[in-house]
Backbone as CSV, one residue per row, in Angstrom:
resi,resn,N_x,N_y,N_z,CA_x,CA_y,CA_z,C_x,C_y,C_z
1,MET,202.264,62.911,164.152,201.828,62.951,165.490,202.367,62.074,166.444
2,ARG,203.186,62.409,167.181,202.936,61.437,168.690,202.543,62.321,169.633
3,LEU,201.947,61.027,170.479,201.189,62.124,172.205,202.346,62.037,173.151
4,PRO,202.236,62.870,174.044,203.340,62.912,175.146,202.772,61.625,175.946
5,ALA,203.630,61.136,177.138,204.325,59.894,177.772,202.390,60.152,178.814
6,ASN,201.890,61.249,179.082,200.766,61.004,179.915,199.895,60.440,179.535
7,GLY,199.662,61.113,178.407,198.156,60.740,177.382,197.354,62.182,176.817
8,TYR,198.274,63.047,177.596,197.167,64.570,177.151,197.470,64.617,175.205
9,ASN,196.386,65.100,174.957,196.220,65.720,173.341,195.373,66.745,172.872
10,PRO,196.073,67.239,172.916,195.991,68.974,172.757,194.833,68.667,171.932
11,LEU,194.903,68.241,170.733,193.803,68.330,169.727,192.141,67.872,170.666
12,LYS,193.088,66.587,170.887,191.372,66.443,171.541,190.467,67.613,172.731
13,LYS,191.296,67.485,173.507,190.818,69.371,174.660,190.177,70.038,173.566
14,ASN,190.505,70.225,172.180,190.378,71.658,171.045,188.957,71.137,170.916
15,LYS,188.881,69.803,170.498,187.632,69.175,170.021,186.293,69.481,170.957
16,MET,186.960,69.403,172.232,185.593,68.912,173.238,185.733,70.381,173.577
17,GLU,186.538,71.384,174.111,186.471,72.735,174.146,185.262,73.868,173.174
18,THR,185.173,73.171,171.497,184.609,73.410,170.031,183.604,72.814,170.742
19,LYS,182.939,72.007,171.113,181.668,71.422,171.614,181.266,71.869,172.163
20,GLU,181.424,72.267,172.807,180.814,72.674,174.543,180.695,74.085,173.882
21,LEU,181.912,74.640,173.160,181.007,76.298,172.890,180.097,75.764,172.602
22,SER,179.571,75.024,170.912,178.885,75.181,170.223,177.429,74.656,171.170
23,GLN,177.707,73.912,171.991,176.800,73.875,173.117,175.542,75.034,174.004
24,LEU,176.879,75.412,174.078,176.349,76.755,175.064,176.152,77.630,173.920
25,ASP,176.491,77.894,173.026,175.812,79.144,171.427,174.240,78.412,171.898
26,ARG,174.158,76.867,170.994,172.343,76.752,171.017,172.220,76.778,172.463
27,ILE,172.383,76.719,173.613,171.659,77.567,174.878,171.041,78.884,174.907
28,GLU,172.212,79.256,174.655,172.018,80.906,174.154,171.228,81.260,173.072
29,ARG,171.001,80.555,171.939,169.888,81.603,171.226,168.705,80.501,171.586
30,ASN,168.630,79.568,172.143,167.379,78.994,172.276,166.725,80.008,173.890
31,SER,167.259,80.040,174.664,167.198,81.256,175.975,166.563,82.490,175.507
32,LEU,167.402,83.515,174.396,167.003,84.294,174.013,165.653,84.242,172.639
33,LEU,165.220,83.113,172.695,164.299,82.749,171.453,163.271,82.329,172.350
34,ALA,162.992,81.743,173.757,161.632,81.758,174.625,161.198,82.718,174.613
35,SER,162.338,83.844,175.233,161.719,84.872,175.823,161.113,86.275,174.385
36,LYS,161.326,85.710,173.519,160.923,86.629,172.406,159.182,86.322,171.871
37,SER,158.505,87.396,171.594,156.957,87.074,171.087,157.331,87.503,169.513
38,VAL,157.824,88.277,169.117,157.962,88.421,167.529,159.181,87.803,166.698
39,LEU,159.360,86.935,165.908,160.321,86.485,166.028,160.741,86.854,164.457
40,THR,162.364,86.756,164.135,162.687,86.848,162.930,162.599,85.598,162.263
41,PHE,163.689,85.379,160.386,163.575,84.758,160.030,164.575,83.623,160.630
42,ASP,165.329,84.137,160.869,166.542,83.128,161.473,165.971,82.457,162.870
43,ASP,164.669,83.190,163.559,164.276,82.805,165.011,163.510,81.711,164.379
44,VAL,162.954,81.639,163.080,161.363,80.990,163.130,162.506,79.593,162.456
45,LYS,163.262,79.684,161.656,164.193,78.339,161.252,164.615,77.679,162.473
46,LEU,165.313,77.839,163.920,165.375,77.669,164.689,164.390,76.816,165.577
47,LEU,162.916,77.336,165.977,162.048,77.143,166.456,161.442,75.995,165.766
48,THR,161.454,76.194,164.758,160.329,74.992,163.628,161.336,73.582,163.015
49,GLY,162.828,73.449,162.953,163.879,73.407,161.887,163.255,72.625,160.578
50,LEU,162.769,73.835,160.157,162.718,74.362,159.102,164.358,74.633,158.179
51,SER,164.227,74.358,157.218,165.501,75.168,155.785,164.758,76.340,155.749
52,GLY,166.032,77.301,155.406,165.501,78.380,154.873,164.579,78.887,153.812
53,SER,165.259,77.447,152.994,164.997,77.750,151.230,162.893,77.349,151.256
54,TYR,162.676,76.397,152.186,161.259,75.748,152.440,160.105,76.394,153.334
55,LEU,160.959,77.961,154.416,160.775,78.612,154.948,160.029,79.610,154.048
56,TYR,160.898,79.984,153.192,160.309,80.914,152.566,159.856,80.862,151.328
57,LYS,159.611,79.390,150.830,158.607,79.528,150.269,157.179,79.058,150.524
58,LEU,156.793,78.507,151.934,155.691,78.728,152.543,155.314,80.098,152.622
59,THR,155.990,80.953,152.913,155.756,82.643,153.144,155.699,82.916,151.606
60,ALA,155.890,82.733,150.658,155.903,83.208,149.782,154.616,82.562,149.120
61,GLY,154.219,81.508,149.655,152.701,80.418,149.299,151.768,81.750,149.856
62,ARG,152.367,82.194,150.822,151.399,82.613,151.842,150.510,81.124,153.008
63,LYS,151.393,80.519,152.805,150.686,79.581,153.944,151.312,79.326,155.112
64,VAL,152.605,80.127,155.829,152.683,80.059,157.364,152.435,81.816,157.637
65,PRO,151.559,82.038,159.035,150.821,83.176,158.738,152.766,83.866,159.143
66,HIS,152.640,85.376,158.415,153.880,86.467,158.999,153.463,87.665,158.181
67,TYR,154.446,88.984,158.534,153.995,90.028,158.481,155.234,90.443,157.795
68,ARG,155.401,91.843,156.911,156.212,92.072,155.993,156.181,93.618,156.186
69,PRO,156.654,93.974,157.286,156.019,95.544,157.621,156.306,96.802,156.271
70,ASN,157.617,96.678,156.212,158.376,97.633,155.398,159.137,96.916,153.691
71,GLY,157.268,95.895,153.656,157.967,95.358,152.706,159.284,94.791,152.752
72,LYS,159.866,94.368,153.232,161.021,93.973,152.920,161.438,92.547,153.405
73,ILE,161.615,92.620,155.345,161.679,92.027,156.167,160.331,91.487,156.937
74,LEU,160.869,89.883,157.295,159.342,89.275,157.167,159.928,88.780,158.922
75,TYR,158.626,89.371,159.396,157.642,88.646,160.535,157.235,88.024,161.459
76,PHE,157.503,87.407,162.297,156.119,86.139,162.617,155.829,86.137,164.183
77,ASP,154.893,86.156,164.048,154.663,86.084,165.754,154.519,84.694,166.002
78,LYS,155.059,84.218,167.195,155.300,83.360,168.151,154.147,82.264,168.106
79,CYS,153.264,82.656,169.152,151.776,81.983,168.982,151.281,81.656,167.865
80,GLU,151.111,82.178,166.672,150.727,82.193,165.654,151.694,81.335,165.020
81,ILE,152.811,80.992,165.002,153.604,80.027,164.316,153.620,78.973,165.208
82,GLU,153.116,78.800,166.939,153.231,77.217,167.388,151.951,76.842,167.127
83,GLN,151.253,77.672,166.905,149.191,77.153,166.479,149.587,76.347,165.000
84,TRP,150.441,77.352,164.278,150.522,76.901,162.709,151.307,75.666,162.688
85,MET,152.001,75.458,163.289,152.855,73.873,163.876,151.619,72.565,164.307
86,LYS,150.842,73.355,165.198,149.822,72.232,166.008,148.959,71.492,164.538
87,GLN,148.136,72.697,163.463,147.959,71.992,162.805,147.956,71.179,162.038
88,GLY,146.969,70.463,162.099,146.728,68.716,161.485,147.326,67.547,162.148
89,LYS,146.603,67.717,163.125,146.803,66.288,164.746,146.383,65.342,164.041
90,VAL,147.729,64.284,164.002,146.887,62.836,163.730,146.492,62.054,165.111
91,LYS,144.772,62.131,164.723,144.610,61.172,166.466,145.007,59.700,166.895
92,THR,145.656,59.598,167.813,146.023,58.875,168.713,144.851,57.829,168.429
93,VAL,145.592,56.264,168.982,144.962,55.157,168.759,143.764,55.161,169.360
94,ASP,143.348,55.316,170.372,142.373,55.781,171.703,141.462,56.319,171.378
95,GLU,141.842,58.176,170.615,141.281,58.787,169.850,140.044,57.903,169.058
96,LEU,140.942,57.687,168.129,139.851,56.774,167.153,139.056,55.810,167.386
97,GLU,139.631,54.564,168.898,138.963,54.058,168.907,137.609,54.051,169.920
98,THR,137.460,55.767,170.311,136.480,56.603,171.229,135.335,56.321,169.677
99,ASP,136.454,57.081,168.787,135.516,58.079,167.783,134.756,56.300,167.330
100,ALA,135.480,55.718,167.032,135.398,53.955,166.582,133.407,53.498,167.463
101,ALA,133.705,54.213,168.924,132.707,53.183,169.764,132.052,54.311,169.588
102,THR,131.466,55.376,169.784,130.526,56.475,169.355,129.987,56.273,168.460
103,TYR,130.393,56.071,167.256,129.785,55.798,166.240,129.530,54.532,166.304
104,VAL,129.661,53.557,166.214,128.843,52.344,166.497,127.096,52.001,166.993
105,ALA,127.920,53.307,168.256,127.294,53.386,169.607,125.519,54.140,169.118
106,THR,125.464,55.561,168.423,125.079,56.596,168.307,124.713,56.442,166.747
107,GLY,125.940,55.710,165.779,125.089,56.498,164.410,126.183,57.742,163.992
108,LYS,126.630,58.442,164.375,127.258,59.651,164.128,128.464,59.996,164.440
109,HIS,129.265,60.713,163.295,130.621,60.645,163.746,130.895,61.498,164.875
110,SER,132.043,62.304,165.755,132.468,62.405,166.441,133.651,62.797,166.105
111,ARG,133.512,64.428,165.182,134.518,64.998,164.723,134.393,66.883,165.406
112,LYS,135.927,67.281,165.664,135.793,68.145,167.080,135.503,69.377,165.988
113,GLY,135.064,70.387,166.327,134.911,71.301,166.106,133.459,71.653,165.360
114,ALA,132.963,69.687,164.598,132.019,69.649,163.625,130.288,69.929,164.519
115,ALA,129.110,70.550,164.086,127.926,69.862,164.810,128.277,68.456,164.139
116,VAL,127.514,67.620,164.880,127.002,66.102,165.146,125.676,66.209,165.438
């Protein structure tokens, strides 16, 4: 294919339009997701970045909070999913150093939520 002398490439423009439409679609999906409190399976995949097969495995193993009101379609509470995503927090270096200093000073572990 020979390009016109002005350098205009219709294929390049078409690729740019496709990319822009894809970005607009993603923005629209994220905007809709932000306004929902009850999520569908596809919404949770988008929110978490998990694959469908892995998310299904988690729901089948009852590892992720979900609802099945009619025994078929899965629904999720957005707040519960966000809380589930925040499980297993890894302490920062500063938090570990604070815990170490507390342990050296008092001889006791300081664990959040645990009685010391």
